[in-house]
Every structure is written in C-alpha cells, then in structure tokens.
mmCIF file as Biopython writes it, N, C-alpha, C and O atoms, coordinates in Angstrom:
data_model
#
loop_
_atom_site.group_PDB
_atom_site.id
_atom_site.type_symbol
_atom_site.label_atom_id
_atom_site.label_alt_id
_atom_site.label_comp_id
_atom_site.label_asym_id
_atom_site.label_entity_id
_atom_site.label_seq_id
_atom_site.pdbx_PDB_ins_code
_atom_site.Cartn_x
_atom_site.Cartn_y
_atom_site.Cartn_z
_atom_site.occupancy
_atom_site.B_iso_or_equiv
_atom_site.auth_seq_id
_atom_site.auth_asym_id
_atom_site.pdbx_PDB_model_num
ATOM 1   N N  . UNK A ? 1  ? -1.174 -0.430 6.586   1.0 0.0 1  A 1 
ATOM 2   C CA . UNK A ? 1  ? 0.389  -0.488 5.903   1.0 0.0 1  A 1 
ATOM 3   C C  . UNK A ? 1  ? 1.388  0.199  7.353   1.0 0.0 1  A 1 
ATOM 4   O O  . UNK A ? 1  ? 1.165  0.996  8.264   1.0 0.0 1  A 1 
ATOM 5   N N  . UNK A ? 2  ? 2.235  -0.417 7.024   1.0 0.0 2  A 1 
ATOM 6   C CA . UNK A ? 2  ? 3.383  -0.220 8.308   1.0 0.0 2  A 1 
ATOM 7   C C  . UNK A ? 2  ? 3.841  1.430  8.395   1.0 0.0 2  A 1 
ATOM 8   O O  . UNK A ? 2  ? 4.157  2.060  7.385   1.0 0.0 2  A 1 
ATOM 9   N N  . UNK A ? 3  ? 3.829  1.875  9.426   1.0 0.0 3  A 1 
ATOM 10  C CA . UNK A ? 3  ? 4.714  3.365  9.310   1.0 0.0 3  A 1 
ATOM 11  C C  . UNK A ? 3  ? 5.698  3.162  9.843   1.0 0.0 3  A 1 
ATOM 12  O O  . UNK A ? 3  ? 5.710  2.861  11.036  1.0 0.0 3  A 1 
ATOM 13  N N  . UNK A ? 4  ? 7.008  3.285  8.982   1.0 0.0 4  A 1 
ATOM 14  C CA . UNK A ? 4  ? 8.225  3.146  9.638   1.0 0.0 4  A 1 
ATOM 15  C C  . UNK A ? 4  ? 9.046  4.822  9.806   1.0 0.0 4  A 1 
ATOM 16  O O  . UNK A ? 4  ? 8.460  5.672  10.476  1.0 0.0 4  A 1 
ATOM 17  N N  . UNK A ? 5  ? 10.222 5.114  9.233   1.0 0.0 5  A 1 
ATOM 18  C CA . UNK A ? 5  ? 10.894 6.329  10.367  1.0 0.0 5  A 1 
ATOM 19  C C  . UNK A ? 5  ? 10.518 7.181  9.042   1.0 0.0 5  A 1 
ATOM 20  O O  . UNK A ? 5  ? 9.900  6.810  8.044   1.0 0.0 5  A 1 
ATOM 21  N N  . UNK A ? 6  ? 11.094 8.456  9.350   1.0 0.0 6  A 1 
ATOM 22  C CA . UNK A ? 6  ? 10.560 9.477  8.327   1.0 0.0 6  A 1 
ATOM 23  C C  . UNK A ? 6  ? 11.586 9.386  6.825   1.0 0.0 6  A 1 
ATOM 24  O O  . UNK A ? 6  ? 11.637 10.283 5.983   1.0 0.0 6  A 1 
ATOM 25  N N  . UNK A ? 7  ? 12.335 8.097  6.768   1.0 0.0 7  A 1 
ATOM 26  C CA . UNK A ? 7  ? 13.448 8.256  5.682   1.0 0.0 7  A 1 
ATOM 27  C C  . UNK A ? 7  ? 12.412 7.252  4.876   1.0 0.0 7  A 1 
ATOM 28  O O  . UNK A ? 7  ? 12.131 7.459  3.695   1.0 0.0 7  A 1 
ATOM 29  N N  . UNK A ? 8  ? 11.787 5.972  5.744   1.0 0.0 8  A 1 
ATOM 30  C CA . UNK A ? 8  ? 11.173 4.992  4.930   1.0 0.0 8  A 1 
ATOM 31  C C  . UNK A ? 8  ? 10.144 5.780  4.310   1.0 0.0 8  A 1 
ATOM 32  O O  . UNK A ? 8  ? 10.005 5.629  3.096   1.0 0.0 8  A 1 
ATOM 33  N N  . UNK A ? 9  ? 9.418  6.569  4.890   1.0 0.0 9  A 1 
ATOM 34  C CA . UNK A ? 9  ? 8.182  7.459  4.335   1.0 0.0 9  A 1 
ATOM 35  C C  . UNK A ? 9  ? 8.520  8.069  3.147   1.0 0.0 9  A 1 
ATOM 36  O O  . UNK A ? 9  ? 7.880  8.015  2.097   1.0 0.0 9  A 1 
ATOM 37  N N  . UNK A ? 10 ? 9.525  8.637  3.352   1.0 0.0 10 A 1 
ATOM 38  C CA . UNK A ? 10 ? 10.038 9.382  1.864   1.0 0.0 10 A 1 
ATOM 39  C C  . UNK A ? 10 ? 10.391 8.571  1.123   1.0 0.0 10 A 1 
ATOM 40  O O  . UNK A ? 10 ? 9.866  8.818  0.037   1.0 0.0 10 A 1 
ATOM 41  N N  . UNK A ? 11 ? 10.936 7.800  1.074   1.0 0.0 11 A 1 
ATOM 42  C CA . UNK A ? 11 ? 11.098 6.477  0.151   1.0 0.0 11 A 1 
ATOM 43  C C  . UNK A ? 11 ? 10.048 5.754  -0.317  1.0 0.0 11 A 1 
ATOM 44  O O  . UNK A ? 11 ? 10.207 5.276  -1.440  1.0 0.0 11 A 1 
ATOM 45  N N  . UNK A ? 12 ? 8.929  5.524  0.285   1.0 0.0 12 A 1 
ATOM 46  C CA . UNK A ? 12 ? 7.685  4.889  -0.014  1.0 0.0 12 A 1 
ATOM 47  C C  . UNK A ? 12 ? 6.655  6.249  -1.105  1.0 0.0 12 A 1 
ATOM 48  O O  . UNK A ? 12 ? 6.098  5.997  -2.173  1.0 0.0 12 A 1 
ATOM 49  N N  . UNK A ? 13 ? 6.674  7.216  -0.603  1.0 0.0 13 A 1 
ATOM 50  C CA . UNK A ? 13 ? 6.396  8.663  -1.207  1.0 0.0 13 A 1 
ATOM 51  C C  . UNK A ? 13 ? 7.238  8.623  -2.637  1.0 0.0 13 A 1 
ATOM 52  O O  . UNK A ? 13 ? 6.607  8.830  -3.674  1.0 0.0 13 A 1 
ATOM 53  N N  . UNK A ? 14 ? 8.709  8.348  -2.697  1.0 0.0 14 A 1 
ATOM 54  C CA . UNK A ? 14 ? 9.263  8.322  -4.369  1.0 0.0 14 A 1 
ATOM 55  C C  . UNK A ? 14 ? 8.709  7.208  -4.871  1.0 0.0 14 A 1 
ATOM 56  O O  . UNK A ? 14 ? 8.416  7.350  -6.059  1.0 0.0 14 A 1 
ATOM 57  N N  . UNK A ? 15 ? 8.517  6.418  -4.536  1.0 0.0 15 A 1 
ATOM 58  C CA . UNK A ? 15 ? 8.556  5.097  -5.326  1.0 0.0 15 A 1 
ATOM 59  C C  . UNK A ? 15 ? 6.830  5.429  -5.821  1.0 0.0 15 A 1 
ATOM 60  O O  . UNK A ? 15 ? 6.662  5.439  -7.040  1.0 0.0 15 A 1 
ATOM 61  N N  . UNK A ? 16 ? 5.736  5.659  -5.056  1.0 0.0 16 A 1 
ATOM 62  C CA . UNK A ? 16 ? 4.388  5.821  -5.322  1.0 0.0 16 A 1 
ATOM 63  C C  . UNK A ? 16 ? 4.444  7.004  -6.621  1.0 0.0 16 A 1 
ATOM 64  O O  . UNK A ? 16 ? 3.777  6.830  -7.641  1.0 0.0 16 A 1 
ATOM 65  N N  . UNK A ? 17 ? 5.161  7.983  -6.464  1.0 0.0 17 A 1 
ATOM 66  C CA . UNK A ? 17 ? 5.082  9.054  -7.588  1.0 0.0 17 A 1 
ATOM 67  C C  . UNK A ? 17 ? 5.774  8.363  -8.901  1.0 0.0 17 A 1 
ATOM 68  O O  . UNK A ? 17 ? 5.480  8.457  -10.092 1.0 0.0 17 A 1 
ATOM 69  N N  . UNK A ? 18 ? 6.620  7.764  -8.351  1.0 0.0 18 A 1 
ATOM 70  C CA . UNK A ? 18 ? 7.413  7.306  -9.810  1.0 0.0 18 A 1 
ATOM 71  C C  . UNK A ? 18 ? 6.249  6.732  -10.642 1.0 0.0 18 A 1 
ATOM 72  O O  . UNK A ? 18 ? 5.745  7.201  -11.662 1.0 0.0 18 A 1 
ATOM 73  N N  . UNK A ? 19 ? 6.000  5.820  -10.094 1.0 0.0 19 A 1 
ATOM 74  C CA . UNK A ? 19 ? 4.604  4.800  -10.558 1.0 0.0 19 A 1 
ATOM 75  C C  . UNK A ? 19 ? 3.733  5.640  -11.130 1.0 0.0 19 A 1 
ATOM 76  O O  . UNK A ? 19 ? 3.324  5.538  -12.287 1.0 0.0 19 A 1 
ATOM 77  N N  . UNK A ? 20 ? 3.465  6.385  -10.435 1.0 0.0 20 A 1 
ATOM 78  C CA . UNK A ? 20 ? 2.176  7.378  -10.804 1.0 0.0 20 A 1 
ATOM 79  C C  . UNK A ? 20 ? 2.727  8.248  -12.366 1.0 0.0 20 A 1 
ATOM 80  O O  . UNK A ? 20 ? 2.084  8.493  -13.387 1.0 0.0 20 A 1 
ATOM 81  N N  . UNK A ? 21 ? 3.668  8.446  -12.128 1.0 0.0 21 A 1 
ATOM 82  C CA . UNK A ? 21 ? 4.849  9.124  -13.176 1.0 0.0 21 A 1 
ATOM 83  C C  . UNK A ? 21 ? 4.433  8.454  -14.460 1.0 0.0 21 A 1 
ATOM 84  O O  . UNK A ? 21 ? 3.745  8.869  -15.392 1.0 0.0 21 A 1 
ATOM 85  N N  . UNK A ? 22 ? 5.070  7.243  -14.244 1.0 0.0 22 A 1 
ATOM 86  C CA . UNK A ? 22 ? 5.304  6.316  -15.641 1.0 0.0 22 A 1 
ATOM 87  C C  . UNK A ? 22 ? 4.046  6.094  -16.284 1.0 0.0 22 A 1 
ATOM 88  O O  . UNK A ? 22 ? 3.906  6.221  -17.500 1.0 0.0 22 A 1 
ATOM 89  N N  . UNK A ? 23 ? 3.134  5.769  -15.511 1.0 0.0 23 A 1 
ATOM 90  C CA . UNK A ? 23 ? 1.692  5.606  -16.008 1.0 0.0 23 A 1 
ATOM 91  C C  . UNK A ? 23 ? 1.561  6.642  -16.646 1.0 0.0 23 A 1 
ATOM 92  O O  . UNK A ? 23 ? 1.805  6.554  -17.849 1.0 0.0 23 A 1 
ATOM 93  N N  . UNK A ? 24 ? 1.144  7.963  -16.109 1.0 0.0 24 A 1 
ATOM 94  C CA . UNK A ? 24 ? 0.885  9.021  -16.989 1.0 0.0 24 A 1 
ATOM 95  C C  . UNK A ? 24 ? 1.917  9.067  -18.079 1.0 0.0 24 A 1 
ATOM 96  O O  . UNK A ? 24 ? 1.326  9.467  -19.083 1.0 0.0 24 A 1 
ATOM 97  N N  . UNK A ? 25 ? 2.960  8.884  -18.306 1.0 0.0 25 A 1 
ATOM 98  C CA . UNK A ? 25 ? 3.396  8.695  -19.614 1.0 0.0 25 A 1 
ATOM 99  C C  . UNK A ? 25 ? 2.952  7.872  -20.433 1.0 0.0 25 A 1 
ATOM 100 O O  . UNK A ? 25 ? 2.758  8.057  -21.635 1.0 0.0 25 A 1 
ATOM 101 N N  . UNK A ? 26 ? 2.790  7.024  -19.881 1.0 0.0 26 A 1 
ATOM 102 C CA . UNK A ? 26 ? 2.374  5.643  -20.637 1.0 0.0 26 A 1 
ATOM 103 C C  . UNK A ? 26 ? 0.963  6.066  -21.536 1.0 0.0 26 A 1 
ATOM 104 O O  . UNK A ? 26 ? 0.643  5.772  -22.687 1.0 0.0 26 A 1 
ATOM 105 N N  . UNK A ? 27 ? 0.313  6.839  -20.551 1.0 0.0 27 A 1 
ATOM 106 C CA . UNK A ? 27 ? -1.048 7.255  -21.186 1.0 0.0 27 A 1 
ATOM 107 C C  . UNK A ? 27 ? -0.853 8.328  -22.511 1.0 0.0 27 A 1 
ATOM 108 O O  . UNK A ? 27 ? -1.520 8.287  -23.545 1.0 0.0 27 A 1 
ATOM 109 N N  . UNK A ? 28 ? 0.151  9.215  -22.224 1.0 0.0 28 A 1 
ATOM 110 C CA . UNK A ? 28 ? 0.160  10.343 -22.998 1.0 0.0 28 A 1 
ATOM 111 C C  . UNK A ? 28 ? 0.776  9.550  -24.692 1.0 0.0 28 A 1 
ATOM 112 O O  . UNK A ? 28 ? 0.325  9.789  -25.812 1.0 0.0 28 A 1 
ATOM 113 N N  . UNK A ? 29 ? 1.864  8.634  -24.331 1.0 0.0 29 A 1 
ATOM 114 C CA . UNK A ? 29 ? 1.998  8.174  -25.507 1.0 0.0 29 A 1 
ATOM 115 C C  . UNK A ? 29 ? 1.188  7.190  -26.458 1.0 0.0 29 A 1 
ATOM 116 O O  . UNK A ? 29 ? 1.607  6.942  -27.589 1.0 0.0 29 A 1 
#
C-alpha cells in the first residue's frame, strides 16, 4: 500500500471506518 502524507492516511482511515460501520449496521438489521 502506498503511504501518502498525513492527510491522506487520515482520509483512508475514515473511509475504512465508514465501511466497517456500514457492515455492522447491516448485520444488526
């Protein structure tokens, strides 16, 4: 994986968290 600057890693982290949250919500319903 390509490591960019700090802003990029923060953005990628937020995207991954959003994907995980979405999967968890789907499993609840």
